[in-house]
C-alpha positions in Angstrom: 216.9 119.2 139.0 215.0 120.5 142.0 216.7 118.2 144.5 219.6 119.8 146.5 223.1 118.8 145.5 225.4 117.2 148.0 228.5 115.0 148.4 227.2 111.5 149.4 230.4 109.7 150.0 233.9 110.3 151.3 236.5 111.6 148.9 239.3 109.5 147.4 242.8 110.8 148.1 245.8 110.4 145.8 249.3 110.4 147.2 252.0 109.3 144.8 254.2 106.6 146.1 257.3 108.8 146.2 255.6 111.7 148.1 254.4 111.9 151.7 251.7 114.4 150.9 248.3 114.1 149.3 248.3 115.8 145.9 244.7 115.4 144.7 241.3 114.6 146.1 238.4 113.2 144.0 234.8 113.2 145.0 231.3 112.9 143.4 228.1 114.8 143.9 224.4 113.8 143.8 224.1 115.7 140.5 226.2 113.0 138.8 229.4 115.1 138.5 232.9 114.2 139.5 235.2 116.7 141.1 239.0 116.9 141.5 240.9 119.2 143.9 244.6 119.9 143.5 246.1 119.9 147.0 249.7 120.1 146.0 250.1 123.8 146.9 250.6 124.3 150.7 248.4 127.5 150.3 244.9 126.1 151.2 243.3 129.1 149.4 244.2 127.5 146.1 242.3 124.3 146.8 239.3 124.9 144.6 237.4 121.9 143.2 238.0 123.1 139.6 239.5 126.1 137.8 236.5 127.8 139.4 234.1 126.4 141.9 231.7 125.6 139.0 234.2 123.5 136.8 233.8 119.8 137.5 236.5 117.3 136.6 233.8 115.3 134.7 230.2 116.2 133.9 228.6 113.6 131.6 225.9 116.2 130.5 228.4 119.0 129.7 228.1 120.6 126.3 231.8 121.6 126.4 233.0 119.8 123.2 236.6 119.4 124.6 235.3 117.6 127.7 233.3 115.1 125.5 236.5 113.9 123.8 238.0 110.6 124.9 241.7 109.8 125.5 242.1 109.4 121.7 240.7 112.9 121.0 237.5 111.8 119.4 233.9 112.0 120.7 233.4 109.5 123.5 231.0 106.6 122.5 228.5 105.4 125.0 228.8 101.6 125.1 226.3 98.9 126.2 227.7 97.4 129.5 226.6 93.9 128.4 227.6 93.7 124.8 230.2 96.4 124.5 228.5 97.7 121.4 227.9 101.4 120.9 224.4 102.5 122.1 222.8 103.7 118.9 224.8 106.7 117.7 225.2 108.0 121.2 228.3 109.9 122.3 228.8 112.3 125.2 227.1 114.4 126.4 224.4 112.3 128.0 221.1 114.1 127.6 219.6 113.0 130.9 217.7 115.3 133.3 217.7 114.7 136.1 221.2 113.3 135.9 222.0 109.8 137.2 223.1 110.3 140.8 226.5 109.1 142.2 226.4 107.9 145.8 229.6 105.9 145.8 233.2 106.8 146.3 235.4 107.2 143.2 238.3 104.7 143.0 241.6 105.5 141.4 244.3 103.5 139.8 247.7 104.4 138.3 248.2 102.9 134.9 251.4 101.6 133.4 252.3 105.1 132.1 251.9 106.7 135.5 248.6 108.4 134.7 245.9 108.5 137.3 242.6 107.0 136.2 239.3 107.5 138.1 236.4 104.9 138.0 232.9 105.4 139.3 229.3 104.4 138.6 225.9 105.8 139.1 223.0 104.3 141.0 220.5 105.5 143.5 221.5 103.6 146.7 218.6 105.2 148.6 216.1 103.7 146.1 217.9 100.7 144.5 214.6 99.2 143.3 213.6 102.3 141.3 213.8 101.4 137.6 213.3 103.2 134.3 216.4 105.4 133.9 219.8 104.4 132.7 222.8 104.2 135.0 226.4 104.5 133.9 230.0 103.4 134.7 232.8 105.9 133.9 236.5 105.3 133.4 238.3 108.6 133.3 241.9 109.6 132.7 243.3 112.6 134.7 245.3 114.2 131.9 246.3 117.2 133.9 244.5 120.6 134.2 241.1 120.8 132.8 238.4 118.2 132.4 238.8 114.4 132.4 239.6 112.4 129.2 237.1 109.5 129.3 238.6 106.0 128.8 235.1 104.6 128.4 231.4 105.2 129.3 229.3 102.1 129.9 225.5 102.3 130.0 223.7 99.7 132.0 220.3 98.1 131.3 217.5 99.9 133.2 217.5 97.1 135.7 221.2 97.5 136.6 223.0 100.1 138.8 226.2 100.6 140.7 225.5 100.4 144.4 229.1 100.2 145.8 232.5 101.5 145.0 234.4 99.6 142.2 237.0 96.9 143.1 240.1 95.9 141.1 241.6 92.5 140.5 245.0 92.0 138.8 245.6 95.7 138.3 
């Protein structure tokens, strides 16, 4: 992708209810990747966005087989956002170049087990009328160090995109 990469929205900070300090920050980039920074160490030199500066929390086009496995340890199916049916035989990785861009802030929720889940969708907010490519909505579990474990991946129709941050109702 010849376009320069950037962070197009503010990060989302996670501070557990029993702690006064932010422990993690999540942010997206315009290459369609999601990043996580562990901020729990008071030594700021350890605050890298991944194990190295090139390891995203989630990259839907990654060919790393471990990062394509969902929370059940099987390849993550790509589901149609309208019907819920699997899109053909598609599983992660998404073979899209250029990648669908993320311009919106990731949202987090803590599930009933105490795990942090991250939700975000793709969509070009600069050109919302541009059609032809697919956009996606990701639900990701933060299972600890390493990449995310997808809860689900939804693919929208070519006329649909996410142009704002997700909202939650009734948990």
